[in-house]
C-alpha positions as CSV (number, residue, x, y, z in Angstrom):
1,M,8.7,14.4,-25.1
2,R,8.1,17.2,-22.2
3,D,11.3,19.8,-21.2
4,Q,13.3,18.9,-18.9
5,I,12.5,21.7,-16.3
6,L,10.8,21.7,-13.0
7,E,6.9,23.7,-12.7
8,Y,5.7,24.1,-9.7
9,D,2.3,23.7,-10.0
10,P,0.0,23.4,-7.1
11,S,-3.7,23.8,-8.4
12,Y,-3.9,19.4,-8.2
13,L,-3.2,20.0,-4.5
14,I,-5.1,22.8,-4.0
15,Y,-8.8,21.5,-5.5
16,G,-7.7,18.0,-6.0
17,G,-5.9,17.9,-2.1
18,G,-8.4,20.4,-0.8
19,T,-11.7,18.9,-1.6
20,S,-10.3,15.3,-0.9
21,F,-9.8,16.7,2.6
22,V,-13.2,18.1,3.1
23,I,-15.0,14.6,1.9
24,N,-13.0,12.6,4.4
25,V,-13.8,14.7,7.1
26,I,-17.1,14.9,6.2
27,I,-17.7,10.8,5.7
28,F,-15.8,10.4,8.9
29,R,-18.0,12.8,11.1
30,F,-21.5,12.5,9.3
31,V,-21.7,10.2,7.0
32,S,-20.2,7.4,8.5
33,P,-22.3,7.9,11.6
34,F,-25.8,7.6,10.1
35,L,-25.2,5.4,8.2
36,S,-23.7,2.8,10.6
37,R,-26.5,3.4,13.1
38,R,-29.2,2.3,10.5
39,I,-27.1,-0.8,8.7
40,T,-26.0,-2.4,12.3
41,E,-27.6,-2.6,15.1
42,T,-23.4,-3.4,16.6
43,Y,-22.3,0.4,15.5
44,R,-24.9,1.6,17.9
45,D,-23.5,-0.4,20.8
46,L,-20.0,0.6,20.7
47,P,-18.2,3.1,23.2
48,N,-17.7,6.1,20.6
49,H,-13.7,5.7,20.8
50,E,-14.6,2.1,18.8
51,Q,-17.2,4.6,16.9
52,Q,-14.6,6.5,15.8
53,E,-11.7,4.0,14.7
54,W,-14.9,2.4,12.1
55,N,-15.7,5.6,11.1
56,D,-12.2,6.4,10.6
57,R,-11.7,2.8,8.8
58,L,-14.7,3.9,6.2
59,I,-13.0,6.2,4.8
60,S,-9.5,4.0,4.5
61,N,-11.6,1.9,2.4
62,V,-12.9,4.3,0.2
63,N,-10.0,6.2,-0.2
64,S,-8.0,2.7,-1.3
65,V,-10.4,2.0,-3.4
66,I,-10.5,5.0,-5.2
67,S,-6.3,4.8,-5.1
68,V,-6.4,1.3,-7.0
69,L,-8.7,2.6,-9.7
70,L,-6.3,5.6,-10.4
71,S,-2.8,3.6,-9.6
72,G,-4.4,1.0,-11.9
73,Y,-5.0,2.7,-14.4
74,C,-1.8,4.3,-14.7
75,L,0.1,1.2,-14.6
76,L,-1.6,-0.5,-17.0
77,Y,-2.7,2.3,-19.2
78,E,0.1,5.1,-19.6
79,D,2.8,3.6,-21.1
80,G,5.1,6.3,-21.3
81,S,5.2,6.8,-17.3
82,R,7.4,3.8,-17.2
83,A,10.1,4.5,-19.5
84,D,9.9,8.5,-18.3
85,V,11.2,9.8,-15.1
86,W,9.3,13.3,-16.5
87,Y,6.5,11.3,-18.2
88,N,3.2,14.0,-16.7
89,S,0.5,12.4,-15.9
90,G,-2.4,13.7,-15.0
91,V,-4.5,11.1,-13.1
92,A,-1.1,10.5,-11.4
93,R,-1.6,14.0,-9.9
94,T,-4.9,13.8,-9.2
95,A,-4.5,10.5,-7.1
96,C,-1.4,11.9,-5.0
97,A,-3.7,14.9,-4.3
98,V,-6.8,12.6,-3.3
99,I,-4.2,11.0,-0.9
100,V,-2.3,13.5,0.8
101,G,-6.1,15.2,1.1
102,Y,-7.2,12.0,2.7
103,M,-4.0,11.7,4.9
104,F,-4.0,15.0,6.6
105,A,-8.2,14.3,7.3
106,D,-6.8,11.2,8.4
107,I,-4.7,12.3,10.7
108,L,-7.3,14.9,12.3
109,C,-9.0,12.3,13.2
110,M,-7.4,10.4,15.1
111,I,-5.7,13.0,16.6
112,F,-9.0,14.6,18.4
113,W,-11.8,11.5,17.6
114,C,-10.0,8.3,17.7
115,K,-7.9,7.0,20.8
116,M,-5.3,4.7,20.0
117,K,-2.0,3.5,21.7
118,R,0.8,5.5,20.8
119,G,2.9,3.1,19.5
120,E,0.3,1.7,16.8
121,F,-0.5,6.0,16.4
122,L,3.4,6.7,15.7
123,G,2.9,4.0,13.5
124,Y,0.9,5.6,11.4
125,V,2.6,8.9,11.8
126,F,5.5,7.6,10.3
127,H,3.3,6.0,7.2
128,H,1.4,9.4,6.5
129,A,4.4,11.4,6.7
130,A,6.0,9.7,4.7
131,T,3.4,9.1,1.8
132,V,3.0,12.4,2.1
133,Y,6.2,13.7,1.5
134,A,6.7,11.8,-1.7
135,Y,3.4,12.6,-3.2
136,Y,3.7,16.1,-2.8
137,F,6.0,16.7,-4.6
138,I,4.6,13.9,-7.3
139,S,1.2,15.5,-7.7
140,A,3.3,19.5,-7.1
141,Y,6.0,18.6,-10.4
142,G,4.2,15.9,-12.4
143,V,7.1,14.1,-12.5
144,L,8.1,10.8,-10.7
145,C,4.2,9.3,-11.8
146,Y,5.3,5.7,-12.5
147,F,7.3,5.0,-9.3
148,G,4.8,6.4,-7.6
149,M,1.6,4.8,-9.3
150,F,3.6,1.9,-8.1
151,R,3.4,2.4,-4.6
152,L,0.4,3.3,-4.8
153,I,-1.6,0.3,-5.9
154,A,-0.1,-1.0,-2.5
155,E,-3.3,-0.1,-1.2
156,V,-5.3,-3.2,-2.6
157,S,-4.6,-4.6,0.7
158,T,-6.3,-2.2,2.9
159,V,-9.8,-3.4,2.8
160,P,-9.5,-7.1,3.7
161,V,-7.2,-5.4,6.3
162,N,-9.7,-3.4,7.1
163,Q,-12.0,-6.3,7.2
164,R,-10.6,-8.1,10.0
165,W,-11.0,-5.4,12.4
166,Y,-15.2,-5.0,11.8
167,F,-14.4,-8.8,12.2
168,D,-13.6,-8.7,15.1
169,I,-14.7,-5.7,16.6
170,T,-18.6,-7.6,15.3
171,G,-17.4,-10.4,17.8
172,Y,-16.7,-12.9,14.6
173,P,-14.4,-15.8,16.1
174,R,-11.5,-15.8,14.3
175,A,-11.1,-19.5,13.2
176,R,-14.8,-18.7,11.4
177,V,-13.9,-19.5,7.5
178,I,-15.0,-16.5,6.1
179,V,-12.6,-14.6,8.5
180,V,-9.7,-17.2,8.3
181,L,-10.0,-16.3,4.1
182,N,-10.4,-12.9,4.8
183,G,-6.9,-13.1,6.9
184,F,-5.9,-15.3,3.1
185,C,-6.9,-12.5,1.3
186,M,-5.5,-10.0,3.3
187,L,-2.3,-12.0,3.9
188,I,-2.0,-12.6,0.1
189,T,-2.9,-9.5,-1.0
190,F,-0.2,-7.7,1.5
191,F,2.5,-10.6,1.0
192,I,2.5,-9.6,-3.1
193,F,1.6,-6.1,-3.3
194,R,4.0,-4.6,-0.8
195,I,6.7,-7.8,0.3
196,V,7.3,-8.9,-3.7
197,A,6.8,-5.3,-4.6
198,M,9.2,-4.6,-2.8
199,P,12.6,-6.1,-4.7
200,L,10.5,-5.1,-8.1
201,Y,10.2,-1.3,-7.5
202,W,14.4,-1.1,-6.0
203,Y,15.4,-3.0,-9.3
204,Q,13.8,0.0,-11.1
205,I,15.3,2.8,-9.3
206,W,18.4,1.6,-9.7
207,M,18.1,1.3,-13.2
208,V,17.1,5.6,-13.5
209,T,19.6,6.3,-10.4
210,Y,22.4,8.2,-11.9
211,T,21.4,9.0,-14.9
212,E,21.0,12.1,-16.2
213,A,16.9,12.6,-16.1
214,V,16.8,12.2,-12.9
215,W,19.7,14.4,-12.0
216,R,18.2,16.7,-13.2
217,L,15.1,17.0,-10.7
218,G,17.4,18.0,-8.2
219,H,16.6,17.5,-4.3
220,I,12.9,16.0,-5.7
221,Q,14.4,12.8,-6.6
222,L,15.1,11.4,-2.7
223,I,11.4,11.1,-3.3
224,M,12.6,7.4,-4.8
225,Y,14.4,6.4,-1.4
226,I,13.3,8.2,1.6
227,P,10.4,7.9,2.1
228,C,10.1,4.2,0.5
229,F,12.3,2.8,2.8
230,V,10.0,3.9,6.1
231,L,7.6,2.7,4.6
232,D,9.0,-0.4,3.4
233,V,10.4,-1.5,6.7
234,L,6.7,-0.5,7.9
235,N,5.1,-3.2,5.8
236,I,8.0,-5.7,7.2
237,M,6.8,-5.0,10.4
238,W,2.6,-5.1,9.5
239,F,3.4,-8.4,7.8
240,Y,5.3,-10.4,10.4
241,K,2.7,-9.3,12.7
242,M,0.0,-10.6,10.1
243,F,1.9,-13.8,9.3
244,K,1.4,-14.2,13.4
245,G,-2.3,-14.0,13.4
246,F,-3.1,-15.5,10.1
247,I,-0.9,-18.8,11.6
248,K,-2.8,-18.7,14.8
249,A,-6.6,-18.8,13.2
250,L,-4.9,-22.0,11.3
251,K,-4.3,-23.2,14.5
252,G,-7.3,-22.3,15.7
253,I,-9.4,-24.3,13.1
254,K,-7.6,-27.2,13.3
255,A,-8.5,-27.3,18.1
256,L,-11.6,-26.6,16.9
257,K,-12.1,-29.5,14.4
258,G,-10.8,-31.8,17.1
259,I,-13.4,-30.7,19.7
260,L,-16.4,-31.2,17.4
261,N,-14.9,-34.9,16.6
262,V,-14.8,-36.3,20.1
263,S,-18.4,-36.7,21.9
264,G,-18.7,-36.1,25.6
265,P,-20.3,-34.1,28.1
266,D,-17.7,-31.5,28.3
267,S,-17.2,-30.4,24.3
268,K,-20.0,-27.9,24.4
269,E,-17.6,-26.2,27.0
270,K,-14.3,-26.4,25.2
271,L,-16.1,-25.7,22.2
272,K,-16.4,-22.4,23.7
273,T,-12.5,-21.8,24.4
274,V,-12.0,-21.7,20.8
């Protein structure tokens, strides 16, 4: 068992985080525009600010896949991390460093190239700040790795969230079956990995709170509480919006079926309004 002594090691952040930051900026500024212009005409026809959001969501997808793979590995195969808050996982520290690098790159891209509504931007700032605050300490000190990966697996829901935006921007009607299926996938993954996971997470936190192992972490133990509370509030708000949107899409499908079942010269005109 590891000695319960905090040792600061920034190497994961320097190499993993630094590399992640540079690669994400390169993908955003050069790789995504180069590939997207050649893959789809829609990208070429978009105004500049929407092209930038397209690029931003692409790096979001890339990092969500990396996050799920690394966190999934830790949760499935590193059993020691569950039982020991001092368990030092190289994979978990790398995953946290990669996410820290991505978060800084994402904020940089939002500030200089993406046009976003103030409220939406502030939501991302709070989300990224809370995430960086927690993952910085996990990566630098190699503690609380299990809890960090338990939260990181929530990135499962990111790809369908971004895909919904891609469907909207490319003109797919929200009542279309493939869009509804993606919305259902988005709703289910978000609910399971972000909403249902909340009581499970806080129960495990309650089980270790006030133990000597956690007490020895000093102020670092706060990353179990403060950033996770902020993220949970944001997730509840976002899930509420998703649920409303999904119900609206289902009503759209019902209305579409009703129009298709109606015969008459004005049925085509009604179809256009759905």
